[in-house]
C-alpha positions as a Markdown table, in Angstrom:
| # | Residue | x | y | z |
|---|---|---|---|---|
| 1 | Met | 178.5 | 49.7 | 52.3 |
| 2 | Thr | 177.9 | 51.2 | 56.1 |
| 3 | Ala | 174.0 | 50.9 | 56.5 |
| 4 | Arg | 172.7 | 54.7 | 57.2 |
| 5 | Leu | 169.4 | 56.7 | 57.3 |
| 6 | Leu | 169.0 | 58.5 | 54.2 |
| 7 | Thr | 165.6 | 60.5 | 55.1 |
| 8 | Val | 163.5 | 61.3 | 57.9 |
| 9 | Ser | 160.0 | 62.4 | 56.1 |
| 10 | Val | 156.7 | 63.0 | 58.4 |
| 11 | Gly | 153.4 | 63.8 | 57.2 |
| 12 | Gln | 150.1 | 65.5 | 58.4 |
| 13 | Pro | 146.2 | 64.2 | 57.7 |
| 14 | Arg | 145.1 | 65.6 | 54.4 |
| 15 | Glu | 141.4 | 65.5 | 53.0 |
| 16 | Arg | 140.8 | 63.3 | 50.1 |
| 17 | Asp | 138.3 | 61.4 | 48.9 |
| 18 | Trp | 139.6 | 58.2 | 48.3 |
| 19 | Ala | 140.9 | 57.5 | 51.6 |
| 20 | Gly | 138.8 | 54.6 | 53.9 |
| 21 | Ile | 138.5 | 57.7 | 56.2 |
| 22 | Gly | 138.1 | 61.0 | 54.4 |
| 23 | Arg | 142.0 | 61.6 | 55.3 |
| 24 | Thr | 144.9 | 60.3 | 55.1 |
| 25 | Ser | 148.8 | 60.9 | 56.3 |
| 26 | Ile | 150.7 | 58.5 | 53.6 |
| 27 | Asp | 151.7 | 61.6 | 51.9 |
| 28 | Lys | 155.1 | 61.8 | 54.1 |
| 29 | Arg | 157.9 | 64.8 | 52.7 |
| 30 | Pro | 161.6 | 65.0 | 54.1 |
| 31 | Val | 162.7 | 67.3 | 57.1 |
| 32 | Thr | 166.0 | 68.8 | 57.4 |
| 33 | Gly | 168.2 | 68.7 | 60.4 |
| 34 | Pro | 167.7 | 66.6 | 64.1 |
| 35 | Val | 164.3 | 65.4 | 64.7 |
| 36 | Arg | 162.8 | 63.9 | 68.0 |
| 37 | Val | 161.6 | 60.4 | 68.1 |
| 38 | His | 159.2 | 59.5 | 70.5 |
| 39 | Glu | 157.5 | 56.6 | 71.8 |
| 40 | Leu | 154.6 | 57.3 | 69.7 |
| 41 | Gly | 156.3 | 58.2 | 66.6 |
| 42 | Val | 158.5 | 60.7 | 64.9 |
| 43 | Glu | 158.1 | 64.8 | 66.0 |
| 44 | Gly | 155.9 | 66.5 | 62.8 |
| 45 | Asp | 153.8 | 62.9 | 61.9 |
| 46 | Arg | 150.5 | 62.4 | 62.6 |
| 47 | Val | 148.7 | 59.3 | 62.4 |
| 48 | Ser | 145.0 | 59.6 | 60.2 |
| 49 | Asp | 143.5 | 56.2 | 60.7 |
| 50 | Thr | 144.4 | 55.4 | 64.6 |
| 51 | Arg | 142.4 | 52.3 | 64.3 |
| 52 | His | 144.6 | 50.6 | 61.6 |
| 53 | His | 148.0 | 52.7 | 62.7 |
| 54 | Gly | 150.0 | 54.1 | 65.1 |
| 55 | Gly | 150.2 | 53.1 | 68.5 |
| 56 | Arg | 153.8 | 51.8 | 70.0 |
| 57 | Asp | 153.7 | 48.7 | 67.9 |
| 58 | Gln | 153.8 | 51.1 | 64.6 |
| 59 | Ala | 155.4 | 54.1 | 66.0 |
| 60 | Val | 157.7 | 54.9 | 62.9 |
| 61 | Tyr | 157.2 | 52.8 | 59.9 |
| 62 | Ala | 161.0 | 52.1 | 57.6 |
| 63 | Tyr | 161.4 | 51.8 | 54.1 |
| 64 | Ala | 165.2 | 50.4 | 52.4 |
| 65 | Arg | 165.9 | 52.8 | 49.5 |
| 66 | Glu | 166.9 | 49.4 | 47.8 |
| 67 | Asp | 163.3 | 48.3 | 47.8 |
| 68 | Leu | 162.2 | 52.0 | 46.3 |
| 69 | Asp | 165.1 | 50.9 | 43.6 |
| 70 | Phe | 163.2 | 48.0 | 43.0 |
| 71 | Trp | 159.8 | 49.2 | 42.4 |
| 72 | Glu | 161.4 | 52.0 | 40.3 |
| 73 | Glu | 162.6 | 49.4 | 37.7 |
| 74 | Gln | 159.1 | 47.5 | 37.8 |
| 75 | Leu | 157.4 | 51.2 | 38.0 |
| 76 | Asp | 159.6 | 52.6 | 35.3 |
| 77 | Arg | 159.5 | 56.0 | 37.2 |
| 78 | Ser | 161.3 | 57.7 | 39.7 |
| 79 | Ile | 160.3 | 57.2 | 43.9 |
| 80 | Arg | 161.1 | 59.7 | 46.2 |
| 81 | Asp | 162.2 | 58.8 | 49.2 |
| 82 | Gly | 158.8 | 59.0 | 52.1 |
| 83 | His | 156.7 | 58.5 | 49.2 |
| 84 | Phe | 155.5 | 54.8 | 50.0 |
| 85 | Gly | 154.8 | 56.4 | 53.7 |
| 86 | Glu | 157.5 | 55.7 | 55.1 |
| 87 | Asn | 158.9 | 57.8 | 58.1 |
| 88 | Leu | 162.6 | 56.4 | 58.0 |
| 89 | Thr | 164.8 | 55.7 | 54.3 |
| 90 | Thr | 167.5 | 53.5 | 55.0 |
| 91 | Glu | 170.4 | 52.2 | 52.8 |
| 92 | Gly | 172.7 | 49.4 | 53.2 |
| 93 | Ile | 170.4 | 47.1 | 55.3 |
| 94 | Asp | 168.4 | 44.8 | 54.4 |
| 95 | Leu | 165.1 | 45.8 | 56.3 |
| 96 | Asn | 162.9 | 42.6 | 55.6 |
| 97 | Ala | 165.5 | 40.1 | 56.4 |
| 98 | Leu | 165.7 | 41.3 | 59.6 |
| 99 | Glu | 164.5 | 38.8 | 62.4 |
| 100 | Val | 161.5 | 39.8 | 64.0 |
| 101 | Gly | 162.5 | 41.5 | 67.3 |
| 102 | Thr | 165.8 | 42.9 | 66.3 |
| 103 | Arg | 167.1 | 45.8 | 67.6 |
| 104 | Leu | 168.3 | 48.9 | 65.6 |
| 105 | Arg | 170.4 | 52.0 | 67.1 |
| 106 | Ile | 170.1 | 55.2 | 64.8 |
| 107 | Gly | 172.9 | 57.8 | 66.0 |
| 108 | Asp | 175.1 | 57.7 | 69.2 |
| 109 | Glu | 174.3 | 55.6 | 72.3 |
| 110 | Val | 173.5 | 58.6 | 74.2 |
| 111 | Asp | 171.2 | 61.0 | 72.0 |
| 112 | Gly | 170.1 | 58.3 | 69.6 |
| 113 | Val | 167.3 | 56.0 | 69.3 |
| 114 | Leu | 167.0 | 52.3 | 69.9 |
| 115 | Leu | 163.9 | 50.5 | 67.8 |
| 116 | Glu | 162.6 | 47.2 | 67.8 |
| 117 | Ala | 161.1 | 45.8 | 64.4 |
| 118 | Ile | 158.2 | 43.7 | 65.1 |
| 119 | Ser | 155.5 | 44.1 | 62.8 |
| 120 | Val | 154.9 | 45.3 | 59.0 |
| 121 | Arg | 153.1 | 47.0 | 56.7 |
| 122 | Ile | 149.8 | 45.6 | 55.0 |
| 123 | Pro | 148.9 | 47.3 | 51.5 |
| 124 | Cys | 145.7 | 48.7 | 51.5 |
| 125 | Asn | 143.4 | 50.2 | 48.9 |
| 126 | Asp | 144.7 | 53.6 | 50.7 |
| 127 | Phe | 148.3 | 53.0 | 49.4 |
| 128 | Lys | 146.7 | 51.9 | 45.4 |
| 129 | Cys | 144.4 | 54.7 | 45.7 |
| 130 | Trp | 147.3 | 56.8 | 46.2 |
| 131 | Met | 150.2 | 55.6 | 44.3 |
| 132 | Gly | 147.8 | 56.2 | 41.2 |
| 133 | Glu | 147.0 | 59.7 | 42.3 |
| 134 | Ser | 150.5 | 60.2 | 42.4 |
| 135 | Gly | 150.6 | 58.9 | 38.4 |
| 136 | Tyr | 152.0 | 54.9 | 38.9 |
| 137 | Glu | 151.0 | 51.9 | 37.3 |
| 138 | Thr | 147.8 | 50.6 | 40.2 |
| 139 | Arg | 146.8 | 47.6 | 38.3 |
| 140 | Ala | 146.4 | 44.8 | 40.7 |
| 141 | Trp | 148.9 | 47.6 | 42.8 |
| 142 | Val | 147.7 | 45.6 | 46.3 |
| 143 | Arg | 148.6 | 42.1 | 45.1 |
| 144 | Arg | 151.4 | 42.8 | 43.1 |
| 145 | Phe | 152.8 | 44.5 | 46.2 |
| 146 | Thr | 152.2 | 41.5 | 48.7 |
| 147 | Ala | 153.8 | 39.0 | 45.7 |
| 148 | Glu | 157.2 | 40.5 | 46.5 |
| 149 | Ala | 157.3 | 40.5 | 50.1 |
| 150 | Arg | 159.0 | 43.4 | 50.5 |
| 151 | Pro | 156.6 | 45.0 | 53.1 |
| 152 | Gly | 159.4 | 47.1 | 54.7 |
| 153 | Pro | 158.7 | 47.1 | 59.2 |
| 154 | Tyr | 157.1 | 48.8 | 61.7 |
| 155 | Phe | 159.5 | 49.7 | 65.1 |
| 156 | Arg | 158.7 | 50.0 | 68.5 |
| 157 | Val | 160.7 | 52.6 | 70.0 |
| 158 | Leu | 162.6 | 51.2 | 72.8 |
| 159 | Gln | 164.6 | 54.2 | 73.6 |
| 160 | Pro | 163.4 | 57.8 | 72.6 |
| 161 | Gly | 166.1 | 60.3 | 71.2 |
| 162 | Thr | 167.1 | 62.5 | 68.1 |
| 163 | Ile | 168.2 | 61.4 | 64.3 |
| 164 | Glu | 168.6 | 63.0 | 61.1 |
| 165 | Ala | 169.4 | 62.2 | 57.6 |
| 166 | Gly | 173.2 | 61.0 | 57.5 |
| 167 | Ala | 173.0 | 59.1 | 60.9 |
| 168 | Pro | 174.5 | 56.0 | 61.0 |
| 169 | Val | 172.2 | 52.6 | 61.7 |
| 170 | Glu | 173.1 | 49.6 | 64.0 |
| 171 | Val | 171.8 | 46.4 | 64.5 |
| 172 | Val | 172.4 | 45.9 | 68.2 |
| 173 | Tyr | 170.5 | 42.5 | 69.0 |
| 174 | Trp | 169.4 | 39.5 | 66.6 |
| 175 | Pro | 167.0 | 37.3 | 68.3 |
| 176 | Gly | 168.5 | 34.2 | 66.4 |
| 177 | His | 164.8 | 32.7 | 65.9 |
| 178 | Gly | 165.4 | 32.5 | 62.2 |
| 179 | Val | 161.9 | 34.5 | 61.9 |
| 180 | Thr | 162.1 | 37.4 | 59.5 |
| 181 | Ile | 160.5 | 40.5 | 58.8 |
| 182 | Arg | 159.8 | 39.0 | 55.2 |
| 183 | Asp | 158.4 | 35.8 | 57.1 |
| 184 | Met | 155.7 | 37.9 | 59.4 |
| 185 | Phe | 154.4 | 39.5 | 56.4 |
| 186 | Val | 154.3 | 36.2 | 54.0 |
| 187 | Ala | 152.4 | 34.3 | 57.3 |
| 188 | Leu | 149.9 | 37.0 | 57.5 |
| 189 | Thr | 149.1 | 37.5 | 54.0 |
| 190 | Thr | 149.8 | 34.8 | 51.7 |
| 191 | Asp | 150.3 | 32.0 | 53.3 |
| 192 | Arg | 148.6 | 31.7 | 56.9 |
| 193 | Ser | 150.0 | 28.0 | 57.7 |
| 194 | Arg | 153.0 | 29.9 | 58.6 |
| 195 | Leu | 151.3 | 32.1 | 61.2 |
| 196 | Pro | 152.2 | 29.1 | 63.7 |
| 197 | Asp | 156.1 | 30.0 | 63.0 |
| 198 | Leu | 155.7 | 33.3 | 64.6 |
| 199 | Gln | 155.2 | 32.0 | 67.9 |
| 200 | Val | 159.1 | 31.7 | 68.9 |
| 201 | Val | 158.7 | 35.7 | 68.5 |
| 202 | Glu | 158.9 | 37.4 | 71.7 |
| 203 | Gly | 156.5 | 40.3 | 72.3 |
| 204 | Leu | 154.4 | 39.5 | 69.3 |
| 205 | Pro | 152.0 | 42.7 | 68.8 |
| 206 | Ala | 148.5 | 41.6 | 70.3 |
| 207 | Lys | 147.0 | 41.9 | 67.0 |
| 208 | Val | 149.2 | 39.8 | 65.8 |
| 209 | Gln | 149.7 | 37.3 | 68.4 |
| 210 | Glu | 145.5 | 36.8 | 68.7 |
| 211 | Lys | 145.9 | 35.7 | 64.7 |
| 212 | Val | 148.9 | 33.2 | 65.6 |
| 213 | Asp | 147.0 | 32.1 | 68.3 |
| 214 | Ile | 144.1 | 30.9 | 66.4 |
| 215 | Cys | 145.7 | 29.6 | 63.5 |
| 216 | Val | 147.3 | 27.4 | 66.6 |
| 217 | Arg | 144.1 | 26.0 | 68.1 |
| 218 | Gln | 142.5 | 25.1 | 64.3 |
| 219 | Met | 145.6 | 23.7 | 63.4 |
| 220 | Ala | 144.7 | 21.4 | 66.7 |
| 221 | Gly | 141.3 | 21.0 | 66.1 |
| 222 | Thr | 139.7 | 23.1 | 69.0 |
| 223 | Leu | 138.6 | 25.7 | 67.3 |
| 224 | Pro | 136.8 | 25.8 | 64.0 |
| 225 | Ser | 138.1 | 26.5 | 60.5 |
| 226 | Asp | 137.5 | 29.8 | 58.6 |
| 227 | Asp | 136.7 | 27.4 | 55.6 |
């Protein structure tokens, strides 16, 4: 199957009592027609919590339809494209198996976009509350989502452009270091002893690089452990 972009979704801040800052943009809805993507995200999409989300290292969030299908089976309910808060819903490509730093082109070389998979989505209480408000079973949701290690990547926008549903998705650069989006997620959540593995990745987001540096120093005995 040729990889393609199924859906482009955007959201605006909405007041919600359960949201950590009182508002959230997780409720993203599909749009039709061409959509412009710039360095800070998708046109028409706005980040609510700019302390924890957004910026160049989290400009675009993507989730695979295949992973949504997995959760449909687990939750025994349908899940629409965009419901996990993703801007891009893809088909035919395992996003979690991409090496960190992999570059994808969506659309043609002239007008399309060039994206770099550089970070991962860490589930939070807002995500849990959103799922609950939508009628899904949320018992231990954050722990359950984490255990499956299907986070979906955040992308940097290396080349702004225009995309729309149905556009081809092509891997144009593969770093070759072997550290995947799934590996990064595990290192940042359930097995922090794997943080030093991320040292082979060039251009890590500053917050991730800081965690890696602290872990390396602790393991070397030059910084006290958190234990």
